C-alpha positions as CSV (number, residue, x, y, z in Angstrom):
1,M,2.2,102.7,36.1
2,L,4.2,99.3,35.6
3,S,1.2,97.3,34.8
4,V,0.4,100.3,32.0
5,L,3.8,99.2,30.5
6,I,3.6,95.3,30.4
7,V,0.2,95.8,28.7
8,P,1.5,96.7,25.4
9,V,5.1,95.7,25.6
10,F,3.3,92.4,25.5
11,L,0.9,92.9,22.8
12,M,3.8,94.4,20.4
13,W,5.8,91.1,21.4
14,W,2.4,89.0,20.4
15,I,1.8,91.0,17.6
16,S,5.7,90.6,16.9
17,L,5.8,86.7,17.2
18,A,2.4,86.4,15.1
19,A,3.9,88.6,12.1
20,S,7.4,86.3,11.9
21,Y,5.8,83.2,10.1
22,T,6.3,83.1,6.4
23,Q,2.4,83.0,4.3
24,E,3.7,78.7,3.6
25,Q,4.2,78.2,7.2
26,R,0.5,80.1,8.0
27,D,-0.9,77.6,5.6
28,A,0.8,75.0,6.8
29,Y,-0.6,75.8,10.3
30,E,-4.0,76.0,8.9
31,Y,-3.9,72.9,6.6
32,A,-2.8,71.1,9.8
33,Y,-5.5,72.6,11.8
34,S,-8.0,72.0,9.2
35,Q,-7.4,68.4,9.2
36,H,-6.8,68.0,13.1
37,I,-2.9,67.1,12.6
38,T,-2.6,69.7,15.1
39,T,-5.6,70.3,17.9
40,I,-3.9,74.0,18.9
41,D,-6.5,76.3,17.9
42,T,-3.9,79.4,17.0
43,I,-0.5,80.0,15.3
44,E,0.9,81.8,18.1
45,K,0.1,79.0,20.6
46,A,1.8,75.9,18.2
47,N,5.0,76.4,19.0
48,L,5.5,76.0,15.5
49,N,9.3,76.4,15.9
50,G,9.6,73.9,19.0
51,P,10.9,70.5,18.5
52,L,8.9,67.2,18.0
53,T,8.4,64.5,20.6
54,R,8.3,60.9,19.0
55,V,4.8,60.3,20.8
56,A,3.5,63.5,19.1
57,M,5.2,62.8,15.8
58,A,3.2,59.1,16.2
59,K,0.2,60.8,16.7
60,M,0.8,63.4,13.5
61,I,1.7,61.0,10.8
62,S,-0.5,57.8,11.8
63,Y,-3.5,60.6,11.2
64,F,-2.1,61.8,7.9
65,A,-1.7,58.4,7.0
66,I,-5.0,57.4,8.0
67,N,-7.1,60.2,7.1
68,V,-5.1,61.9,4.0
69,L,-4.0,59.1,2.6
70,W,-6.3,56.3,3.5
71,L,-4.0,53.6,4.6
72,Q,-5.1,51.0,6.9
73,P,-3.2,49.8,10.1
74,Q,-2.5,45.9,10.9
75,T,-4.9,45.9,13.9
76,S,-3.5,42.3,14.2
77,L,-0.2,43.5,14.9
78,N,0.9,43.6,18.8
79,C,2.3,47.1,19.3
80,S,2.6,47.5,23.1
81,F,5.7,49.2,24.4
82,S,6.9,49.1,28.2
83,D,7.2,52.9,28.2
84,V,4.5,53.7,26.5
85,S,1.0,53.6,29.3
86,A,-2.7,52.8,27.8
87,S,-3.4,56.4,28.9
88,L,-0.4,57.8,27.1
89,D,-1.4,56.0,24.1
90,K,-5.3,57.1,24.5
91,Q,-4.1,60.8,25.4
92,Y,-2.1,60.8,21.7
93,N,-5.2,59.6,19.9
94,Y,-3.5,56.4,20.0
95,G,-1.0,57.5,17.5
96,V,1.2,55.0,18.9
97,T,-0.5,52.3,18.2
98,Q,-1.4,53.1,14.6
99,A,2.1,54.3,13.4
100,C,3.6,50.7,14.7
101,Q,0.4,49.1,12.9
102,L,1.0,51.5,10.3
103,W,4.7,49.5,9.9
104,L,5.8,53.4,9.4
105,M,7.4,53.9,13.1
106,W,9.8,52.2,15.3
107,M,10.3,48.8,14.1
108,W,13.7,47.1,13.4
109,S,14.8,46.2,10.0
110,D,14.1,42.6,10.5
111,W,10.5,43.5,10.9
112,K,11.0,42.7,14.7
113,K,9.5,45.2,16.9
114,S,11.5,47.4,19.8
115,D,10.5,46.9,23.8
116,K,11.1,50.5,23.8
117,F,9.1,53.4,21.9
118,D,11.1,56.3,23.6
119,P,7.7,58.8,23.9
120,Y,9.7,61.7,25.0
121,G,12.4,61.7,22.6
122,T,13.0,64.5,20.3
123,V,12.7,63.8,16.4
124,T,15.3,64.2,13.9
125,R,15.0,64.8,10.6
126,W,15.8,61.7,9.2
127,Q,13.5,59.8,11.4
128,F,10.5,61.8,10.3
129,A,11.5,61.8,6.4
130,T,12.4,57.8,6.8
131,A,8.4,57.6,8.6
132,F,6.9,59.9,6.5
133,S,8.8,58.4,3.3
134,R,7.4,55.0,3.9
135,A,3.5,56.2,4.3
136,L,3.7,58.2,0.7
137,S,5.5,56.0,-0.6
138,Q,4.5,52.3,1.0
139,V,8.4,51.1,0.6
140,D,10.5,50.4,3.7
141,W,14.1,51.1,2.0
142,N,15.7,50.2,5.3
143,V,18.9,49.0,3.2
144,I,22.1,50.5,3.1
145,A,23.4,51.0,-0.7
146,D,26.7,52.3,-2.0
147,G,27.9,53.1,1.8
148,N,24.9,56.0,2.1
149,P,22.6,55.0,5.3
150,Y,19.5,54.0,4.4
151,Y,17.7,57.1,5.5
152,S,19.4,58.7,2.5
153,T,17.0,57.0,0.0
154,H,13.9,58.5,2.1
155,L,15.3,61.8,1.8
156,S,16.1,61.5,-2.0
157,Y,12.2,60.6,-2.1
158,L,11.0,63.5,-0.5
159,H,13.0,65.8,-2.4
160,S,12.1,64.4,-5.6
161,K,8.8,64.6,-4.8
162,W,9.1,68.4,-4.0
163,I,8.1,68.1,-0.4
164,I,11.6,69.3,1.3
165,N,14.0,71.4,-0.7
166,S,17.1,69.7,0.1
167,V,18.5,66.4,1.7
168,S,21.3,68.1,3.3
169,T,19.7,71.1,4.7
170,P,19.0,71.0,7.4
171,L,21.3,68.2,8.0
172,P,19.8,64.8,9.0
173,S,21.0,65.0,12.2
174,A,19.0,67.9,13.1
175,V,16.3,68.1,15.7
176,E,13.0,68.3,13.3
177,K,10.6,71.4,14.0
178,R,6.4,71.2,14.0
179,W,6.4,73.9,10.9
180,N,8.6,71.9,9.0
181,V,6.4,68.6,9.6
182,M,3.4,70.6,8.9
183,I,5.1,72.1,5.7
184,M,5.9,68.2,4.2
185,M,2.5,66.7,5.2
186,M,0.7,70.2,3.5
187,R,3.1,69.9,0.2
188,A,2.7,65.8,0.0
189,S,-1.4,66.2,0.4
190,D,-1.1,68.6,-2.6
191,I,1.2,65.6,-4.7
192,N,-1.2,62.9,-3.1
193,K,-4.1,65.0,-4.6
194,N,-2.7,65.9,-8.2
195,A,-1.7,62.3,-8.8
196,N,-5.1,61.2,-8.6
197,V,-6.7,63.9,-10.5
198,E,-8.5,62.7,-13.9
199,I,-10.4,65.0,-16.1
200,K,-12.4,63.7,-18.9
201,I,-15.2,64.0,-21.1
202,I,-16.5,61.4,-22.8
203,S,-19.1,61.1,-25.4
204,E,-21.7,59.0,-25.9
205,D,-20.4,58.0,-28.9
206,D,-17.4,56.7,-27.4
207,Q,-18.5,53.2,-27.2
208,L,-15.4,51.8,-25.3
209,E,-15.6,54.1,-22.2
210,K,-19.5,55.0,-22.3
211,F,-20.9,55.3,-19.1
212,S,-24.9,54.7,-20.2
213,A,-27.4,57.5,-20.0
214,E,-29.7,54.8,-18.1
215,N,-26.7,54.4,-15.4
216,L,-26.2,58.3,-15.1
217,A,-29.8,59.0,-14.6
218,K,-29.9,56.1,-12.0
219,L,-27.2,58.4,-10.3
220,K,-29.9,61.0,-10.4
221,D,-32.9,59.0,-9.5
222,K,-35.2,59.7,-6.7
223,W,-32.9,62.4,-5.1
224,V,-32.9,65.8,-3.6
225,I,-31.4,68.2,-6.1
226,R,-30.1,71.5,-4.9
227,W,-31.7,74.4,-6.5
228,P,-33.3,74.7,-9.9
229,K,-35.0,71.3,-11.0
230,D,-34.6,71.7,-14.3
231,A,-31.5,73.1,-15.1
232,K,-29.4,72.0,-18.3
233,I,-26.4,70.5,-16.3
234,T,-26.3,68.3,-12.5
235,I,-23.3,68.2,-10.8
236,V,-23.6,64.4,-8.8
237,E,-20.9,64.7,-5.6
238,F,-19.8,61.6,-4.1
239,T,-19.3,62.3,-0.4
240,E,-18.8,60.9,2.9
241,L,-19.1,62.9,6.4
242,L,-15.7,61.7,7.6
243,C,-13.6,62.3,4.4
244,P,-11.6,65.5,5.8
245,Y,-11.3,67.0,2.0
246,C,-15.0,66.4,1.6
247,Q,-15.2,68.8,4.9
248,R,-13.1,71.4,2.8
249,Q,-14.9,71.5,-0.2
250,S,-18.0,72.1,2.0
251,Q,-17.0,74.5,3.9
252,Q,-15.4,76.6,0.7
253,W,-19.1,76.2,-0.7
254,I,-17.5,75.4,-4.0
255,I,-20.2,73.5,-5.5
256,N,-22.9,76.2,-4.1
257,S,-21.2,79.0,-5.5
258,V,-20.8,77.5,-9.0
259,I,-24.8,77.0,-9.0
260,Q,-24.8,80.2,-7.9
261,Q,-22.6,81.8,-11.0
262,F,-24.3,80.0,-14.0
263,S,-28.1,80.8,-12.5
264,G,-30.5,78.9,-13.5
265,Q,-28.4,76.2,-15.5
266,V,-26.8,74.1,-12.8
267,N,-28.3,72.0,-10.0
268,S,-26.6,69.3,-7.8
269,I,-27.3,65.9,-5.9
270,S,-24.8,64.7,-3.1
271,R,-24.8,61.0,-3.1
272,S,-22.4,58.7,-0.5
273,F,-19.5,57.1,-1.0
274,I,-17.9,55.2,1.5
275,I,-14.0,55.0,2.3
276,H,-13.5,55.1,6.4
277,W,-16.0,51.9,6.5
278,D,-17.6,51.0,9.8
279,E,-18.2,54.7,11.4
280,A,-18.7,55.9,7.9
281,A,-21.0,53.7,7.0
282,K,-23.2,54.1,9.6
283,L,-23.1,57.8,8.7
284,S,-24.5,57.3,5.3
285,L,-26.9,55.1,5.8
286,A,-28.4,57.5,8.6
287,M,-28.1,60.8,5.6
288,E,-30.4,57.9,3.2
289,C,-32.8,57.8,6.1
290,I,-33.0,61.3,6.5
291,W,-33.8,61.2,2.6
292,E,-36.5,59.0,3.5
293,L,-37.8,61.1,6.3
294,K,-37.5,64.5,5.6
295,P,-35.8,65.2,2.0
296,W,-36.2,68.9,2.3
297,I,-33.8,69.0,5.2
298,Y,-30.9,66.9,3.3
299,H,-28.6,69.2,2.2
300,E,-28.6,71.5,5.3
301,T,-27.7,68.3,7.8
302,L,-25.1,67.7,5.6
303,D,-24.0,71.4,5.3
304,N,-24.2,71.3,9.5
305,A,-22.8,68.2,10.0
306,F,-19.4,69.2,7.9
307,E,-19.3,72.5,10.3
308,V,-18.7,70.1,13.4
309,Y,-16.3,67.6,11.3
310,P,-15.3,64.9,12.4
311,I,-18.7,63.8,13.5
312,D,-20.5,60.6,15.1
313,I,-23.3,59.3,14.5
314,D,-25.1,60.3,18.0
315,G,-23.8,64.2,16.7
316,L,-25.6,63.4,13.8
317,I,-28.8,62.1,14.9
318,K,-29.1,65.5,17.2
319,I,-28.5,67.5,13.9
320,A,-31.5,66.0,12.3
321,V,-34.1,65.8,15.2
322,D,-33.1,70.0,15.5
323,L,-34.1,70.2,12.1
324,G,-37.5,68.4,13.1
325,I,-37.1,64.5,12.2
326,N,-38.2,62.1,14.7
327,R,-35.6,60.6,16.8
328,A,-37.4,56.6,17.2
329,S,-38.0,56.6,13.2
330,L,-34.3,58.0,12.0
331,E,-32.6,55.3,14.7
332,M,-35.1,52.4,13.6
333,C,-34.2,53.2,9.7
334,I,-30.5,53.2,10.7
335,N,-30.4,50.4,12.9
336,E,-32.3,48.5,10.2
337,W,-29.8,49.2,7.9
338,R,-32.3,49.7,5.3
339,Y,-30.2,51.4,2.8
340,N,-27.2,49.3,2.8
341,Q,-27.6,47.8,-0.5
342,F,-28.7,51.2,-2.2
343,I,-25.7,52.9,-0.8
344,T,-23.5,49.7,-2.7
345,D,-25.6,49.6,-6.0
346,I,-25.0,53.4,-6.0
347,M,-20.9,53.0,-4.8
348,G,-20.8,50.1,-7.6
349,L,-22.4,52.7,-10.4
350,W,-20.0,54.9,-9.4
351,S,-16.7,52.6,-9.6
352,Q,-17.5,51.6,-12.8
353,I,-15.8,55.0,-13.6
354,G,-12.5,54.4,-11.8
355,V,-13.7,56.7,-9.2
356,N,-12.5,55.0,-5.5
357,W,-12.1,58.2,-3.3
358,T,-14.1,60.6,-2.1
359,P,-14.7,63.9,-2.6
360,S,-15.4,62.9,-6.4
361,S,-17.7,65.0,-8.7
362,I,-19.6,63.7,-12.0
363,V,-20.8,67.0,-13.7
364,I,-23.6,65.8,-16.4
365,N,-25.3,67.6,-19.4
366,N,-28.6,66.2,-19.2
367,E,-29.4,66.9,-22.7
368,T,-26.5,65.3,-24.3
369,W,-25.8,63.1,-21.3
370,E,-22.1,64.1,-21.8
371,Y,-20.0,64.2,-18.6
372,K,-16.7,65.3,-16.8
373,I,-15.0,63.3,-14.0
374,I,-13.6,65.5,-11.1
375,L,-11.5,63.1,-8.6
376,W,-10.9,65.2,-5.2
377,A,-11.4,68.6,-3.9
378,Y,-10.2,70.7,-6.4
379,P,-10.7,74.7,-6.7
380,I,-14.1,76.3,-8.2
381,E,-12.3,77.0,-11.1
382,Y,-12.2,73.3,-12.5
383,F,-16.0,72.8,-12.0
384,I,-16.5,76.1,-14.2
385,E,-14.3,74.8,-16.9
386,A,-16.2,72.1,-16.5
387,V,-19.9,73.3,-16.8
388,E,-18.7,75.9,-20.0
389,S,-17.4,73.1,-21.9
390,L,-20.7,71.1,-21.4
391,L,-22.9,74.1,-21.7
């Protein structure tokens, strides 16, 4: 009888807990989970109202800085701490080392590193605000102005960007909560996205800004077209398999949905643009080799790879082999770096229009050579607007 009572009571408590989160908190958790900022697979288990330890904060903020803001750690900087073992740092995805090498956490104002990290200490609002402001602004601001503590400048910066609602509530000394951190990161990602967006149309007649029809044709030359070959509009998407926003755009089926909506009038092409060098370069080379060996599986391979983001080269090869690629031929092509110059040349063309991040898309009218550029992972409405203006 007791067990019969316990089950419904537990379920009611669990449902009550799940319902207690606001929509913004839910959105922030979904954002953080999709970007691997948290690896806890349900919001109920994520302990959003719980405090952050410093080592957990280091993991989250360094991941955001590197994979969303594309900041590069100064790897030559010695960032060992007497209270952080190598195994603990590895357990937290080397966040301690990276947060230090990014100059975000636990550096004295004279730029001398403390010997202690205090990995299990709890994080306050001002501590997180200071590190996060440094990441976003790339300014340290470790100064005292007009008698105010230096962290007040960091809080004011976040407030000016609508990342926090107030500089005084909660108090700077209050223990920071996980859901607050996720919300700040989600808001900051939107601000960072909006700050880097340019949607413009450039006519063939505009000699000052023109990107030639010849170069536009190079972007489309000898490539696999997704759906109608003779469509009036082509969307050339520049993407990278280690780019989290590229993954989101792929999983939301943005460009495919545009193609379906404009039945027969729009097609698309995917091209490589490398942001996260090293591993990303090899993945991009592999995709070019897949195009050479079995071009008809190119888009399916790309879609499948984004499904298991973040993917490594072994995982990508496995997907291609499962789809019928000969492993030996693919590995030979990759190891020869056969398409290195090709990728470099295409990226050079793309950079002429001012693009230097992913995902980015160029929507081209194949008859007039007018085009629109959409920088970053934007909702489908932006693509629809671009296509309609060019038809």
